[in-house]
BASEBA-923782 format. One record per residue: x, y, z of N, C-alpha, C in turn; residue number from 1. Coordinates in steps of 0.2 Angstrom, whole numbers, plus 5000, padded with zeros to 4 digits. Layout:
<pts>
PT  n.px  n.py  n.pz  ca.px  ca.py  ca.pz  c.px  c.py  c.pz    n
PT     X     Y     Z      X      Y      Z     X     Y     Z  NUM
...
</pts>
This chain:
<pts>
PT  n.px  n.py  n.pz  ca.px  ca.py  ca.pz  c.px  c.py  c.pz    n
PT  5606  5303  5460   5606   5301   5453  5609  5294  5453    1
PT  5606  5290  5449   5609   5283   5448  5614  5283  5442    2
PT  5620  5280  5443   5625   5280   5438  5629  5286  5437    3
PT  5634  5286  5432   5638   5291   5431  5637  5295  5425    4
PT  5632  5294  5421   5630   5297   5415  5623  5297  5414    5
PT  5621  5302  5409   5613   5302   5408  5612  5305  5401    6
PT  5606  5304  5398   5604   5307   5393  5598  5312  5395    7
PT  5599  5318  5394   5594   5324   5396  5591  5327  5390    8
PT  5584  5327  5390   5581   5329   5384  5575  5334  5386    9
PT  5574  5339  5383   5568   5343   5383  5564  5344  5377   10
PT  5558  5344  5376   5554   5345   5370  5547  5346  5372   11
PT  5543  5348  5366   5536   5349   5366  5533  5344  5362   12
PT  5526  5343  5363   5522   5339   5358  5516  5343  5357   13
PT  5514  5342  5351   5507   5346   5349  5502  5343  5353   14
PT  5497  5348  5356   5492   5346   5360  5488  5340  5358   15
PT  5486  5340  5351   5482   5334   5349  5485  5328  5349   16
PT  5492  5327  5350   5496   5321   5350  5498  5319  5357   17
PT  5497  5323  5362   5499   5321   5368  5497  5315  5371   18
PT  5491  5313  5370   5488   5307   5373  5491  5301  5370   19
PT  5492  5301  5364   5495   5295   5360  5503  5295  5362   20
PT  5506  5301  5362   5513   5302   5363  5514  5299  5370   21
PT  5510  5301  5375   5512   5298   5382  5511  5291  5383   22
PT  5506  5288  5379   5505   5281   5379  5511  5277  5376   23
PT  5513  5280  5370   5519   5277   5367  5525  5278  5371   24
PT  5526  5283  5374   5532   5284   5378  5532  5280  5384   25
PT  5526  5279  5388   5526   5275   5394  5526  5267  5392   26
PT  5522  5265  5387   5521   5258   5386  5526  5255  5381   27
PT  5530  5259  5376   5534   5256   5372  5541  5259  5373   28
PT  5542  5266  5372   5548   5269   5371  5553  5268  5378   29
PT  5550  5270  5384   5554   5270   5390  5555  5263  5391   30
PT  5551  5258  5391   5553   5251   5392  5558  5248  5388   31
PT  5558  5251  5381   5563   5249   5376  5570  5251  5378   32
PT  5570  5258  5381   5577   5261   5383  5579  5257  5389   33
PT  5575  5256  5394   5577   5253   5400  5579  5245  5399   34
PT  5577  5242  5394   5579   5235   5392  5587  5235  5390   35
PT  5589  5241  5388   5596   5241   5386  5601  5241  5392   36
PT  5606  5236  5391   5611   5235   5397  5614  5242  5399   37
PT  5614  5243  5405   5617   5250   5407  5612  5255  5409   38
PT  5606  5255  5406   5601   5260   5408  5598  5258  5415   39
PT  5598  5263  5419   5596   5261   5426  5589  5264  5428   40
PT  5587  5270  5425   5581   5273   5427  5579  5278  5422   41
PT  5573  5279  5420   5570   5284   5415  5565  5288  5419   42
PT  5565  5294  5419   5560   5298   5422  5557  5303  5417   43
PT  5551  5304  5416   5548   5309   5412  5544  5314  5417   44
PT  5546  5321  5415   5543   5326   5419  5539  5331  5415   45
PT  5534  5334  5418   5529   5338   5414  5530  5345  5417   46
PT  5531  5350  5413   5532   5357   5415  5526  5360  5419   47
PT  5528  5363  5425   5523   5366   5429  5523  5373  5426   48
PT  5529  5376  5424   5529   5382   5421  5535  5382  5417   49
PT  5536  5387  5412   5541   5387   5407  5540  5382  5402   50
PT  5545  5382  5397   5545   5378   5391  5552  5375  5391   51
PT  5552  5369  5387   5547   5365   5384  5542  5361  5389   52
PT  5538  5358  5386   5533   5354   5390  5535  5348  5394   53
PT  5540  5345  5391   5543   5339   5394  5550  5339  5395   54
PT  5552  5336  5401   5560   5335   5402  5560  5327  5403   55
PT  5565  5324  5400   5566   5316   5401  5573  5315  5403   56
PT  5574  5311  5408   5581   5310   5410  5582  5302  5410   57
PT  5587  5299  5407   5589   5292   5407  5595  5292  5411   58
PT  5595  5289  5416   5601   5288   5420  5605  5281  5418   59
PT  5611  5282  5417   5615   5276   5415  5621  5274  5419   60
PT  5624  5268  5418   5629   5266   5422  5636  5271  5420   61
PT  5637  5272  5414   5643   5276   5412  5642  5278  5405   62
PT  5646  5283  5403   5645   5286   5396  5645  5281  5390   63
PT  5649  5276  5390   5649   5271   5385  5642  5268  5384   64
PT  5638  5268  5389   5631   5265   5388  5627  5269  5383   65
PT  5628  5276  5382   5624   5280   5378  5628  5283  5372   66
PT  5634  5280  5371   5638   5283   5365  5639  5277  5360   67
PT  5637  5271  5361   5638   5266   5356  5634  5260  5358   68
PT  5636  5254  5355   5632   5248   5356  5625  5248  5355   69
PT  5622  5245  5360   5615   5243   5360  5610  5249  5359   70
PT  5613  5255  5362   5609   5261   5362  5609  5264  5355   71
PT  5614  5264  5352   5615   5267   5345  5611  5262  5340   72
PT  5611  5256  5341   5608   5251   5337  5600  5252  5338   73
PT  5598  5254  5344   5591   5255   5345  5589  5262  5341   74
PT  5593  5267  5342   5592   5274   5339  5591  5273  5331   75
PT  5595  5269  5329   5595   5268   5321  5590  5263  5318   76
PT  5587  5260  5323   5581   5255   5321  5575  5256  5324   77
PT  5572  5262  5324   5566   5264   5327  5560  5259  5325   78
PT  5556  5258  5330   5550   5254   5329  5545  5258  5324   79
PT  5540  5255  5321   5535   5258   5317  5532  5264  5321   80
PT  5530  5262  5328   5527   5267   5332  5531  5273  5333   81
PT  5538  5271  5335   5543   5277   5336  5543  5281  5330   82
PT  5543  5278  5324   5544   5282   5317  5538  5287  5317   83
PT  5532  5285  5319   5526   5289   5319  5527  5295  5325   84
PT  5530  5293  5330   5530   5298   5336  5536  5303  5335   85
PT  5541  5301  5332   5547   5305   5332  5546  5312  5329   86
PT  5542  5313  5323   5541   5319   5321  5536  5324  5325   87
PT  5533  5321  5330   5529   5325   5335  5533  5328  5340   88
PT  5540  5327  5341   5544   5331   5345  5546  5337  5342   89
PT  5544  5343  5346   5545   5350   5344  5551  5353  5349   90
PT  5555  5357  5346   5560   5361   5350  5564  5356  5354   91
PT  5566  5351  5351   5570   5345   5355  5577  5348  5357   92
PT  5579  5347  5363   5586   5348   5365  5588  5342  5369   93
PT  5593  5339  5367   5596   5332   5369  5603  5333  5371   94
PT  5605  5330  5376   5612   5331   5378  5614  5324  5381   95
PT  5620  5321  5379   5623   5315   5382  5628  5318  5387   96
PT  5627  5316  5394   5630   5320   5399  5634  5315  5404   97
PT  5639  5317  5407   5642   5314   5412  5641  5318  5419   98
PT  5640  5314  5424   5639   5317   5431  5646  5320  5433   99
PT  5646  5326  5435   5652   5329   5437  5652  5330  5445  100
PT  5646  5331  5447   5645   5332   5455  5638  5331  5456  101
PT  5637  5328  5462   5630   5327   5464  5630  5326  5472  102
PT  5625  5329  5475   5623   5328   5482  5616  5327  5483  103
PT  5615  5323  5488   5608   5321   5490  5606  5315  5486  104
PT  5600  5313  5487   5598   5307   5484  5590  5306  5484  105
PT  5588  5300  5481   5580   5299   5481  5578  5302  5474  106
PT  5571  5300  5473   5568   5303   5467  5563  5308  5469  107
PT  5565  5315  5467   5561   5320   5470  5554  5321  5466  108
PT  5549  5324  5469   5543   5326   5466  5543  5331  5461  109
PT  5547  5336  5462   5548   5342   5458  5555  5343  5456  110
PT  5556  5346  5451   5563   5347   5448  5563  5354  5444  111
PT  5569  5357  5445   5571   5362   5441  5577  5361  5436  112
PT  5577  5362  5430   5583   5361   5426  5586  5368  5425  113
PT  5592  5369  5426   5595   5375   5426  5602  5375  5422  114
PT  5604  5380  5418   5610   5379   5415  5615  5385  5418  115
PT  5619  5382  5423   5624   5387   5426  5629  5382  5430  116
PT  5634  5385  5433   5638   5381   5437  5640  5386  5443  117
PT  5640  5383  5449   5642   5387   5455  5643  5382  5461  118
PT  5644  5384  5467   5645   5379   5472  5638  5376  5474  119
PT  5638  5370  5474   5631   5366   5474  5630  5362  5481  120
PT  5635  5360  5484   5635   5355   5489  5630  5357  5495  121
PT  5629  5363  5497   5624   5365   5502  5617  5365  5500  122
PT  5616  5365  5493   5609   5366   5491  5604  5360  5494  123
PT  5606  5354  5494   5601   5349   5496  5600  5349  5504  124
PT  5604  5353  5507   5602   5354   5515  5597  5359  5516  125
PT  5595  5363  5511   5589   5368   5512  5583  5364  5512  126
PT  5578  5367  5516   5572   5364   5517  5568  5363  5510  127
PT  5565  5358  5509   5561   5356   5503  5565  5353  5497  128
PT  5572  5353  5498   5576   5351   5492  5579  5344  5494  129
PT  5580  5340  5489   5582   5333   5490  5589  5331  5486  130
PT  5591  5335  5481   5597   5333   5478  5598  5338  5472  131
PT  5605  5339  5471   5607   5343   5466  5612  5339  5462  132
PT  5612  5339  5455   5616   5336   5451  5619  5340  5445  133
PT  5625  5340  5444   5628   5344   5438  5630  5339  5433  134
PT  5627  5340  5427   5629   5336   5421  5633  5340  5416  135
PT  5638  5337  5413   5641   5340   5407  5640  5337  5401  136
PT  5638  5340  5396   5636   5337   5390  5642  5335  5386  137
PT  5642  5329  5382   5647   5326   5379  5646  5327  5371  138
PT  5651  5326  5367   5649   5326   5360  5645  5320  5358  139
PT  5640  5322  5353   5636   5317   5351  5639  5313  5345  140
PT  5637  5306  5344   5640   5303   5338  5636  5305  5332  141
PT  5637  5303  5327   5634   5305   5320  5626  5304  5321  142
PT  5622  5308  5318   5615   5308   5318  5612  5301  5317  143
PT  5608  5300  5322   5604   5293   5321  5598  5294  5317  144
PT  5595  5288  5315   5589   5288   5312  5583  5292  5315  145
PT  5583  5291  5322   5578   5295   5326  5579  5302  5325  146
PT  5585  5304  5326   5587   5312   5325  5585  5314  5319  147
PT  5586  5310  5313   5584   5313   5307  5577  5313  5306  148
PT  5573  5308  5309   5566   5309   5308  5563  5315  5312  149
PT  5566  5317  5317   5564   5323   5321  5567  5329  5318  150
PT  5571  5329  5313   5574   5335   5310  5580  5338  5313  151
PT  5583  5334  5317   5589   5336   5321  5588  5339  5328  152
PT  5593  5339  5332   5592   5341   5339  5597  5346  5341  153
PT  5594  5351  5345   5599   5355   5348  5602  5352  5354  154
PT  5607  5355  5358   5610   5352   5364  5611  5357  5369  155
PT  5613  5355  5375   5614   5359   5381  5621  5358  5383  156
PT  5625  5363  5385   5632   5362   5387  5632  5359  5394  157
PT  5629  5363  5399   5629   5361   5406  5622  5361  5408  158
PT  5620  5356  5413   5614   5355   5415  5614  5355  5423  159
PT  5610  5359  5426   5610   5358   5433  5603  5356  5435  160
PT  5602  5350  5439   5596   5347   5440  5595  5348  5448  161
PT  5590  5352  5450   5589   5353   5457  5582  5349  5459  162
PT  5582  5345  5463   5576   5341   5465  5574  5342  5472  163
PT  5567  5342  5473   5564   5343   5480  5557  5340  5480  164
PT  5555  5340  5486   5548   5337   5488  5543  5343  5488  165
PT  5546  5349  5488   5542   5355   5488  5543  5360  5482  166
PT  5538  5361  5478   5539   5365   5472  5541  5372  5474  167
PT  5538  5375  5479   5540   5382   5481  5548  5383  5483  168
PT  5550  5378  5486   5557   5378   5488  5562  5377  5482  169
PT  5560  5373  5477   5563   5373   5471  5563  5379  5467  170
PT  5557  5382  5467   5556   5388   5463  5560  5394  5466  171
PT  5561  5394  5472   5565   5400   5476  5572  5400  5473  172
PT  5574  5395  5470   5581   5395   5467  5582  5397  5460  173
PT  5577  5401  5458   5577   5403   5451  5582  5408  5449  174
PT  5588  5405  5446   5593   5410   5444  5592  5411  5436  175
PT  5596  5415  5434   5596   5417   5427  5598  5410  5423  176
PT  5595  5409  5418   5596   5402   5414  5591  5397  5415  177
PT  5586  5398  5419   5581   5393   5421  5578  5391  5414  178
PT  5577  5384  5414   5573   5381   5408  5566  5380  5410  179
PT  5564  5377  5416   5557   5376   5417  5557  5372  5424  180
PT  5551  5372  5427   5550   5368   5433  5545  5362  5430  181
PT  5547  5356  5433   5543   5350   5431  5541  5346  5437  182
PT  5536  5342  5436   5533   5338   5441  5534  5331  5438  183
PT  5535  5326  5442   5536   5319   5440  5529  5316  5437  184
PT  5530  5314  5431   5524   5311   5428  5524  5303  5427  185
PT  5530  5300  5427   5531   5293   5426  5539  5292  5427  186
PT  5540  5286  5430   5547   5283   5431  5547  5276  5430  187
PT  5552  5273  5428   5553   5266   5426  5560  5264  5428  188
PT  5561  5259  5432   5568   5257   5433  5570  5251  5429  189
PT  5576  5249  5428   5578   5244   5423  5575  5237  5426  190
PT  5575  5236  5432   5572   5230   5435  5565  5230  5435  191
PT  5561  5235  5433   5554   5235   5433  5551  5233  5427  192
PT  5554  5231  5422   5551   5230   5415  5548  5223  5416  193
PT  5542  5223  5414   5538   5216   5414  5540  5212  5408  194
</pts>
């Protein structure tokens, strides 16, 4: 994982809106976020099983990047297209997190998001796995314009992200508290914005 903090989010989108939503998220929303100083990488994952349909992770330099400044300015001034897309988010869960532990590296093909805590350092050594990251959610600032448009967000307390290049290896780690399995659909780094 890049940086020491992240925004982790899960949600669904109505089937009839998915094509436009994915176009908006790829061509406007994610580049807009990655243009904010301190945002290092954004990844969107699509559920292979479980719900919600999407998991998005924005990796940032440090917690201050996502608790104020340019990020809050952006959240409180959504574009017209964002105002159209925000109500399409269903069952939104959003957490501002700090990285408390992490082992392994690289960008995996598959991902499991799990809410638990245990000894993690040996997991990336297992065949098919590439990294494990434990994120702790932090208190959110006052509701932003985007959150109000969506009708409010739930949150997660702790998030365990287990990545790998083999879906079956990731699925074999299914403990209680599993949220879903995701495959990488899109990734954008801060230095890749045109």
